[in-house]
KEDREN-320350 format. One line per field, with one value per residue: residue number from 1; residue in one letter; x, y, z of N, C-alpha, C in turn. Coordinates in Angstrom, 1 decimal. Layout:
<rs>
martor <- c(NUM  ...)
kedren <- c(a  ...)
npx <- c(X  ...)
npy <- c(Y  ...)
npz <- c(Z  ...)
capx <- c(X  ...)
capy <- c(Y  ...)
capz <- c(Z  ...)
cpx <- c(X  ...)
cpy <- c(Y  ...)
cpz <- c(Z  ...)
</rs>
This chain:
<rs>
martor <- c(1  2  3  4  5  6  7  8  9  10  11  12  13  14  15  16  17  18  19  20  21  22  23  24  25  26  27  28  29  30  31  32  33  34  35  36  37  38  39  40  41  42  43  44  45  46  47  48  49  50  51  52  53  54  55  56  57  58  59  60  61  62  63  64  65  66  67  68  69  70  71  72  73  74  75  76  77  78  79  80  81  82  83  84  85  86  87  88  89)
kedren <- c(m  f  d  f  i  f  f  r  r  m  l  t  p  i  l  i  q  i  i  f  w  a  a  l  l  f  c  i  v  a  g  f  v  d  i  f  g  e  n  s  v  w  n  g  i  k  i  l  i  l  g  p  i  v  v  r  m  a  c  e  i  l  i  l  f  f  r  i  n  e  t  l  t  d  i  k  n  n  i  s  t  e  i  p  h  e  d  q  t)
npx <- c(134.6  135.0  132.5  131.1  132.5  131.9  129.2  127.5  126.9  124.9  124.9  123.0  120.9  122.1  122.5  119.9  119.1  120.6  119.5  116.9  117.3  118.2  115.9  114.2  115.2  114.9  112.0  111.5  112.7  111.4  108.8  109.0  109.7  107.4  105.6  106.6  106.9  105.5  103.6  100.8  100.1  98.9  99.7  102.4  102.3  101.2  103.2  105.2  104.2  103.1  105.1  107.6  106.4  105.5  107.9  109.3  107.8  108.1  110.9  111.0  109.6  111.3  113.7  112.6  112.5  115.3  115.6  113.9  115.3  117.8  116.6  115.7  118.1  119.3  117.7  118.0  120.7  120.6  118.9  120.5  122.7  121.5  120.2  121.4  122.6  121.3  122.4  120.9  120.8)
npy <- c(97.3  100.0  101.1  100.4  101.8  104.5  104.6  103.7  101.1  99.2  98.1  97.4  95.6  93.1  92.7  92.7  90.2  88.5  89.0  88.0  85.3  84.7  85.4  83.7  81.1  81.7  81.7  79.0  77.6  78.8  78.0  75.2  75.0  76.1  74.0  71.7  72.6  74.1  75.7  76.3  73.9  74.7  77.4  77.1  75.8  77.9  79.8  78.3  78.2  80.8  82.6  82.4  83.4  85.9  87.1  86.9  88.4  91.0  91.4  91.3  93.7  95.7  95.2  95.7  98.6  99.1  97.7  99.2  101.7  100.8  100.2  102.6  104.0  102.6  103.2  105.9  106.0  104.8  106.5  108.8  108.0  107.4  109.7  112.5  115.5  118.7  121.9  124.7  127.5)
npz <- c(90.4  90.4  89.9  92.2  94.2  93.5  93.9  91.9  91.7  93.7  97.1  98.8  97.7  97.7  100.4  101.3  100.2  101.8  104.2  103.7  103.4  106.1  107.5  106.4  107.4  110.1  110.3  109.7  111.8  114.0  113.4  113.8  116.4  117.6  116.8  118.1  120.6  123.5  122.6  120.3  117.8  115.4  115.1  114.7  112.2  110.7  110.8  109.4  106.9  106.1  107.0  105.4  102.9  103.4  104.2  101.8  100.0  101.2  101.0  98.2  97.5  98.5  97.0  94.5  94.2  93.8  91.4  89.7  89.7  88.4  85.9  85.0  84.9  82.9  80.7  80.6  79.8  77.4  75.9  75.9  74.4  71.9  70.9  69.6  71.2  70.6  69.8  71.3  70.4)
capx <- c(134.9  134.9  131.0  130.8  133.1  131.2  127.7  126.8  126.4  124.3  125.2  121.8  120.2  122.9  122.2  118.4  119.0  121.1  118.4  115.8  117.7  118.3  114.5  113.5  115.6  114.2  110.7  111.4  113.0  110.3  107.6  109.2  109.7  106.0  105.0  107.0  107.1  104.3  102.6  99.9  100.6  98.4  100.6  103.7  102.1  101.0  104.5  106.0  103.6  103.0  106.3  108.4  105.7  105.5  109.3  109.6  107.1  108.7  112.1  110.8  109.2  112.5  114.5  111.9  113.0  116.6  115.5  113.4  116.5  118.6  116.0  115.7  119.5  119.5  116.9  118.7  122.0  120.2  118.5  121.6  123.6  120.9  119.7  122.4  122.1  121.4  122.6  119.7  121.2)
capy <- c(97.9  101.5  101.4  100.2  103.0  105.7  104.4  103.3  99.7  99.3  97.1  97.0  94.4  91.9  92.7  92.2  88.8  87.8  89.2  87.1  83.8  84.6  85.4  82.3  80.2  82.0  81.2  77.5  77.2  79.2  77.1  73.9  75.3  76.2  72.8  70.7  73.2  74.2  76.5  75.6  73.3  75.5  78.6  76.6  75.6  79.2  80.4  77.6  78.5  82.2  83.3  82.6  84.1  87.3  87.6  87.0  89.6  92.2  91.6  91.7  95.1  96.4  95.0  96.4  100.0  99.1  97.4  100.4  102.6  100.2  100.2  104.0  104.4  102.0  104.0  107.2  105.8  104.4  107.8  109.7  107.6  107.4  111.0  113.5  116.8  119.8  123.3  125.5  128.8)
capz <- c(91.6  90.2  89.9  93.6  94.9  93.2  94.2  90.6  91.9  95.1  98.0  99.6  97.2  98.3  101.9  101.3  100.0  102.9  105.3  103.3  103.8  107.5  108.0  106.1  108.4  111.4  110.2  109.7  113.2  114.9  113.1  114.3  117.8  118.0  116.6  119.0  121.9  124.3  121.8  119.4  116.5  114.3  115.1  114.0  110.8  110.1  110.6  108.4  105.6  105.8  107.2  104.2  101.8  103.9  104.1  100.3  99.5  101.8  100.3  96.7  97.4  98.7  95.8  93.4  94.1  93.1  89.9  89.0  89.6  87.3  84.6  84.6  84.5  81.5  79.8  80.5  79.2  75.9  75.3  75.8  73.3  70.7  70.5  69.8  71.7  69.7  70.4  71.3  70.3)
cpx <- c(134.8  133.4  130.6  131.3  132.3  129.7  126.8  126.2  126.0  124.7  124.0  121.0  120.8  122.5  120.7  118.3  119.5  120.1  117.2  116.1  117.8  116.8  113.8  113.9  115.0  112.7  110.6  111.7  111.9  109.0  107.8  109.2  108.2  105.2  105.3  107.2  105.7  103.3  101.7  100.5  100.2  99.3  101.8  103.5  101.9  102.4  105.3  105.5  103.6  104.3  107.2  107.8  105.8  106.9  109.6  109.1  107.7  110.0  112.0  110.4  110.4  113.4  113.9  112.3  114.3  116.5  114.9  114.5  117.4  118.0  116.0  117.1  119.7  118.8  117.5  119.9  121.7  119.7  119.6  122.6  122.8  120.5  120.8  121.8  122.3  121.6  121.3  120.1  120.4)
cpy <- c(99.4  101.9  101.4  101.4  104.2  105.6  104.1  101.8  99.7  97.9  96.4  95.8  93.1  91.7  92.2  90.8  88.0  87.9  88.2  85.7  83.6  84.6  84.2  81.2  80.4  81.4  79.7  77.1  77.6  78.4  75.8  73.9  75.4  74.8  71.8  71.3  73.2  75.0  75.6  75.1  74.2  76.8  78.2  76.4  76.9  79.9  79.6  77.9  80.0  82.9  83.5  83.4  85.6  87.9  87.8  88.3  90.9  92.5  91.9  93.1  96.0  96.4  95.7  97.8  100.1  98.7  98.5  101.5  102.1  100.3  101.7  104.5  103.8  102.8  105.2  107.1  105.5  105.6  108.7  109.3  107.5  108.7  111.9  114.8  117.9  121.2  124.2  127.1  129.7)
cpz <- c(91.6  90.4  91.5  94.5  94.7  93.3  93.0  90.8  93.4  95.9  98.7  99.0  97.6  99.7  102.1  101.1  101.1  104.1  105.0  103.7  105.3  108.1  107.6  107.0  109.7  111.3  110.2  111.2  114.1  114.6  113.8  115.8  118.4  117.8  117.7  120.4  122.5  123.6  120.9  118.1  115.3  114.0  114.4  112.5  110.0  109.8  109.5  107.0  105.2  106.0  106.1  103.1  102.2  103.8  102.7  99.8  100.0  101.2  98.8  96.6  97.6  97.6  94.5  93.2  93.5  91.7  89.2  88.8  88.4  86.0  84.1  84.2  83.1  80.4  79.6  79.6  77.7  75.3  75.0  74.7  71.9  70.1  70.7  70.3  70.7  70.4  70.3  71.3  69.4)
</rs>
């Protein structure tokens, strides 16, 4: 909880995952509505196949920035604990 309050732990990756599942559900519903509705069956099939792939790729790209930040933070912490700082006097 301490890390969350001081912005060391990010909330956005969790929100991105929630958005992913909502968008995935939307793609499935929209695909079936197009297939069984008045629109083209091919459009519905495209939405069912390509929709989840595009949504997943977009969410992965957004989460990638947070993973890069976490990795760089881990590297910084490992370097600062392994190498003692010398006085430059």
